[in-house]
C-alpha positions as CSV (number, residue, x, y, z in Angstrom):
1,X,43.5,107.4,134.1
2,X,43.6,106.4,137.7
3,X,42.1,109.0,140.0
4,X,43.9,109.1,143.3
5,X,43.0,111.0,146.4
6,X,46.2,111.3,148.3
7,X,46.7,112.8,151.8
8,X,50.0,112.4,153.4
9,X,52.0,114.5,155.8
10,X,55.6,115.7,155.8
11,X,57.4,116.9,158.9
12,X,60.8,118.4,158.6
13,X,63.4,117.3,161.1
14,X,65.8,119.9,162.3
15,X,69.4,119.0,162.6
16,X,71.1,120.7,165.4
17,X,74.7,120.3,166.3
18,X,77.9,121.7,167.7
19,X,81.4,121.0,166.7
20,X,84.5,121.3,168.7
21,X,88.0,119.9,169.0
22,X,89.2,117.4,171.6
23,X,86.6,116.8,174.2
24,X,83.8,118.4,172.1
25,X,81.6,116.0,170.2
26,X,79.1,116.6,167.4
27,X,75.5,115.7,168.0
28,X,72.9,115.4,165.2
29,X,69.3,114.8,166.0
30,X,67.5,112.2,163.9
31,X,64.9,113.6,161.5
32,X,61.4,113.2,162.9
33,X,59.5,110.3,161.4
34,X,56.8,111.0,158.8
35,X,53.4,110.7,160.5
36,X,51.3,107.9,159.1
37,X,47.6,108.4,159.0
38,X,45.8,105.1,159.9
39,X,42.3,104.8,158.7
40,X,41.7,102.1,161.3
41,X,42.2,104.6,164.2
42,X,40.0,107.4,165.3
43,X,40.0,110.5,163.1
44,X,41.5,113.7,164.5
45,X,40.4,117.3,164.0
46,X,42.8,120.0,162.7
47,X,42.4,123.7,162.0
48,X,43.7,124.8,158.6
49,X,46.6,127.3,159.0
50,X,47.4,127.9,155.4
51,X,46.5,126.6,151.8
52,X,48.8,126.8,148.8
53,X,48.0,125.9,145.2
54,X,50.7,124.5,142.8
55,X,50.8,123.3,139.2
56,X,48.5,125.9,137.7
57,X,49.3,129.1,135.8
58,X,46.1,130.3,134.3
59,X,44.0,130.6,137.4
60,X,44.4,132.8,140.5
61,X,45.0,130.8,143.7
62,X,42.1,132.4,145.5
63,X,39.7,131.2,142.8
64,X,40.9,127.6,143.1
65,X,41.0,127.7,146.9
66,X,37.4,129.0,146.9
67,X,36.4,126.3,144.4
68,X,37.8,123.6,146.8
69,X,35.4,124.6,149.5
70,X,38.3,124.8,152.0
71,X,39.3,127.9,153.9
72,X,42.0,129.0,156.3
73,X,40.6,128.7,159.8
74,X,38.3,125.8,158.9
75,X,38.3,122.8,161.2
76,X,38.6,119.5,159.2
77,X,38.8,115.9,160.2
78,X,41.7,113.7,159.1
79,X,40.9,111.2,157.8
80,X,37.6,112.7,156.8
81,X,35.1,113.8,154.2
82,X,36.3,117.4,153.8
83,X,39.5,116.5,151.8
84,X,37.6,113.9,149.7
85,X,34.9,116.3,148.9
86,X,37.4,119.0,147.8
87,X,39.1,116.6,145.5
88,X,35.8,115.5,143.9
89,X,35.0,119.1,143.2
90,X,38.0,119.5,141.0
91,X,37.4,116.2,139.2
92,X,33.8,117.1,138.5
93,X,34.9,120.4,137.0
94,X,36.7,118.4,134.3
95,X,39.6,120.8,133.7
96,X,42.3,118.9,135.6
97,X,43.9,115.6,134.7
98,X,45.4,115.1,138.2
99,X,44.3,116.3,141.7
100,X,46.1,115.9,145.0
101,X,45.7,117.6,148.3
102,X,48.7,117.2,150.6
103,X,49.4,118.2,154.2
104,X,52.9,119.7,154.2
105,X,53.1,120.5,157.9
106,X,51.4,119.8,161.2
107,X,51.9,121.6,164.5
108,X,49.7,120.7,167.4
109,X,46.1,121.0,166.1
110,X,47.1,123.1,163.1
111,X,47.6,121.8,159.5
112,X,49.1,123.3,156.4
113,X,47.6,122.1,153.1
114,X,48.9,122.1,149.5
115,X,46.5,121.6,146.5
116,X,48.4,120.1,143.6
117,X,46.7,120.3,140.2
118,X,47.6,119.3,136.8
119,X,45.8,121.3,134.2
120,X,44.5,119.7,131.0
121,X,46.1,121.1,127.8
122,X,44.9,123.9,125.6
123,X,44.6,123.9,121.8
124,X,47.4,125.5,119.8
125,X,46.2,124.3,116.4
126,X,43.3,122.4,114.8
127,X,43.7,120.5,111.5
128,X,40.9,118.8,109.6
129,X,41.9,116.0,107.3
130,X,39.9,114.2,104.6
131,X,37.2,116.8,103.9
132,X,36.6,119.8,101.6
133,X,37.3,123.4,102.5
134,X,33.6,124.2,102.6
135,X,32.9,121.3,105.0
136,X,35.8,122.3,107.2
137,X,34.4,125.9,107.4
138,X,31.0,124.6,108.4
139,X,32.5,122.3,111.0
140,X,34.6,125.1,112.5
141,X,31.5,127.1,113.0
142,X,29.6,124.2,114.6
143,X,32.4,122.9,116.9
144,X,34.0,126.2,118.0
145,X,37.4,124.5,118.6
146,X,39.9,127.3,118.5
147,X,43.3,128.2,119.8
148,X,43.4,128.5,123.5
149,X,40.3,126.3,124.0
150,X,40.9,123.8,126.9
151,X,40.7,120.2,125.9
152,X,38.5,117.9,128.0
153,X,37.1,114.4,127.3
154,X,33.6,115.9,127.0
155,X,34.7,118.4,124.5
156,X,36.3,115.7,122.3
157,X,33.3,113.4,122.6
158,X,30.9,116.3,121.6
159,X,33.1,117.2,118.6
160,X,33.0,113.6,117.4
161,X,29.2,113.4,117.7
162,X,28.7,116.7,116.0
163,X,30.9,115.7,113.0
164,X,29.1,112.4,112.7
165,X,25.7,114.0,112.7
166,X,26.9,116.7,110.2
167,X,27.8,114.1,107.6
168,X,24.9,111.9,108.4
169,X,22.7,114.8,107.2
170,X,24.7,114.7,104.0
171,X,24.0,111.0,103.4
172,X,27.3,109.7,104.8
173,X,26.0,107.1,107.2
174,X,29.3,105.3,107.7
175,X,31.6,108.2,108.5
176,X,34.7,107.5,110.6
177,X,36.0,110.2,112.9
178,X,39.4,109.9,114.7
179,X,40.6,112.8,116.8
180,X,44.3,112.7,117.7
181,X,46.1,115.0,120.1
182,X,49.8,115.5,120.2
183,X,51.9,117.8,122.3
184,X,53.0,121.0,120.6
185,X,56.8,121.1,120.9
186,X,56.8,124.9,120.6
187,X,54.2,125.6,123.3
188,X,54.3,123.9,126.7
189,X,50.9,122.8,128.0
190,X,49.3,123.0,124.5
191,X,48.4,120.4,122.0
192,X,47.9,120.1,118.2
193,X,44.5,118.5,117.4
194,X,44.2,116.5,114.2
195,X,40.6,115.6,113.2
196,X,40.8,112.8,110.7
197,X,37.6,112.2,108.8
198,X,36.8,109.3,106.4
199,X,33.4,109.9,104.9
200,X,33.3,106.6,103.0
201,X,30.6,106.2,100.4
202,X,27.2,107.8,100.6
203,X,24.4,105.6,101.6
204,X,22.0,105.4,98.7
205,X,18.6,103.9,98.3
206,X,18.5,101.0,95.9
207,X,14.8,100.0,96.2
208,X,11.8,100.9,98.3
209,X,9.4,98.2,99.2
210,X,5.9,98.7,100.8
211,X,4.0,96.2,102.9
212,X,0.3,96.4,103.7
213,X,-0.5,99.2,101.2
214,X,-4.1,98.3,100.2
215,X,-5.6,101.7,99.2
216,X,-2.7,103.2,97.3
217,X,-0.3,101.6,94.8
218,X,3.4,101.5,95.5
219,X,4.0,104.1,92.8
220,X,1.6,106.5,94.4
221,X,3.3,106.0,97.7
222,X,6.7,106.6,96.1
223,X,5.5,109.9,94.6
224,X,4.4,111.0,98.0
225,X,7.9,110.5,99.4
226,X,9.3,113.6,97.9
227,X,12.9,113.5,99.2
228,X,13.4,109.7,99.7
229,X,13.8,108.1,96.3
230,X,15.2,104.8,95.0
231,X,17.7,104.1,92.4
232,X,16.7,105.3,88.9
233,X,14.9,102.8,86.6
234,X,12.7,103.1,83.5
235,X,9.1,102.4,84.4
236,X,6.0,102.9,82.3
237,X,5.5,106.5,83.6
238,X,8.7,107.9,81.9
239,X,7.9,111.5,82.8
240,X,7.9,110.7,86.5
241,X,11.0,108.7,86.0
242,X,13.0,111.6,84.5
243,X,11.9,113.8,87.4
244,X,13.0,111.3,90.0
245,X,16.3,110.7,88.2
246,X,17.4,114.3,89.1
247,X,16.1,114.1,92.7
248,X,18.2,113.0,95.6
249,X,19.0,109.3,96.0
250,X,21.0,109.7,99.2
251,X,19.5,108.4,102.4
252,X,19.2,110.8,105.3
253,X,17.4,109.9,108.5
254,X,15.8,113.4,108.7
255,X,14.3,113.3,105.2
256,X,13.2,109.7,105.7
257,X,11.3,110.6,108.9
258,X,9.7,113.6,107.1
259,X,8.5,111.4,104.2
260,X,7.1,108.9,106.5
């Protein structure tokens, strides 16, 4: 998405005229030309006469105006840092996909501003695909993605990371997560979120090899690793083998670190 900071000015021309028959003529004034702000010329100071907010339904205007850092009566420089800083404030908040601050009118040293915002969508539904009901319930509690929740890039990135870590803890090291948003045709400004999860196969331990173990045998070291076990085989110590056969063979980073 291309972030644009746009400041332009619109002056309305007034058409005046009179009509008559015969000797009377009709005279129409040409609309005033739209002022062009040149960044190569010296900046000019203006006093803010009014601020309007458009494009947002879920927030009060006074809240957004306050968030911009601009106020009626403030003196700003055009071109200048005040408008740029105000736009950056909205981008940093992360709740808007487009931000523009326009000057709709200029009279002398007074300027009228309009803050145009495009709000990011809110969630109408969330669907989990490719997992069990119990896994879905666990993820719902961890993610907190619910109807009415506002969608931002950070929220989606966090959701993907949480899902990957969740299945990593269950031994699925190669899980693929694809989060797709589509507009909800029944609710304007809302999206349906589809979370597609492909767990793939569990990562299992085939063999454990030790290097540099001089005081303990490999078997003694393997016994000490209570939750990190290799694939079942029939060794001389058949009692130990039977016990290990029923212990976990999946590989999880957390248990491996504990066993180390």
